[in-house]
C-alpha positions as CSV (number, residue, x, y, z in Angstrom):
1,M,107.0,139.1,176.2
2,A,106.1,136.6,173.5
3,R,108.7,138.1,171.1
4,G,111.5,137.9,173.6
5,H,110.7,134.2,174.1
6,Q,110.7,133.6,170.4
7,K,114.1,135.4,170.0
8,E,115.6,133.2,172.7
9,L,114.2,130.0,171.1
10,A,115.6,131.1,167.7
11,R,119.0,131.8,169.2
12,Q,119.1,128.4,170.9
13,R,118.0,126.7,167.7
14,N,120.7,128.5,165.7
15,E,123.4,127.6,168.2
16,K,122.3,124.0,168.1
17,N,122.4,123.9,164.3
18,G,125.8,125.6,164.2
19,A,124.6,128.8,162.5
20,G,125.6,130.9,165.4
21,N,129.3,129.8,165.2
22,K,130.1,131.3,161.7
23,P,130.6,135.0,161.7
24,T,130.1,136.2,158.1
25,T,130.5,139.7,156.6
26,Q,129.4,141.1,153.3
27,K,133.0,141.9,152.5
28,G,134.1,138.3,153.2
29,T,131.3,136.9,151.2
30,A,132.0,139.2,148.2
31,A,135.7,138.5,148.3
32,A,135.0,134.7,148.1
33,G,133.0,135.2,144.9
34,L,135.8,137.0,143.1
35,T,137.6,134.1,141.5
36,Y,139.2,135.7,138.4
37,Q,142.1,138.2,138.5
38,C,143.3,140.2,135.5
39,P,147.0,139.6,135.0
40,V,147.5,143.2,133.6
41,C,145.8,145.4,136.2
42,K,145.1,142.9,139.0
43,S,141.4,143.8,139.2
44,Q,139.1,140.9,140.3
45,M,136.0,139.6,138.6
46,G,133.4,137.1,139.6
47,D,132.6,135.3,136.4
48,P,134.4,134.6,133.1
49,K,132.0,136.6,130.9
50,T,132.7,139.8,132.9
51,Y,136.4,139.0,132.9
52,K,136.5,138.6,129.1
53,Q,134.5,141.8,128.6
54,H,136.9,143.6,130.9
55,F,140.0,142.3,129.2
56,E,138.7,143.1,125.7
57,S,137.7,146.7,126.6
58,K,140.5,147.7,129.0
59,H,143.5,145.8,127.4
60,P,142.7,145.4,123.7
61,K,146.4,145.4,122.7
62,N,147.3,142.5,125.0
63,E,146.7,138.9,124.0
64,L,143.7,137.2,125.5
65,P,144.7,134.8,128.3
66,A,144.3,131.0,127.6
67,E,141.6,130.7,130.2
68,L,139.4,133.1,128.3
69,K,139.9,131.8,124.7
70,D,137.1,129.1,125.1
71,V,134.5,131.4,126.9
C-alpha cells in the first residue's frame, strides 16, 4: 500500500514540475547529439574529434573540411 501511495505522489510531483509532459526516447536523444555530418558518406558523428578521425581514416584522398582544420 505504501509504495502505491509513493508512486501516486511522485506522478503528481512530476506533472506539477512539467516532467510528465515531455516524452523522450533514446533514439530522439541520440539523434540530437549527432551534430556533425560527413559530406562524403553522410554518416553522423557527435563530436569533432571522432569526425576528424573518421574523415582521415575513411576518406584519406579527400581534402579535410574547413571545420576540421583547427581541431
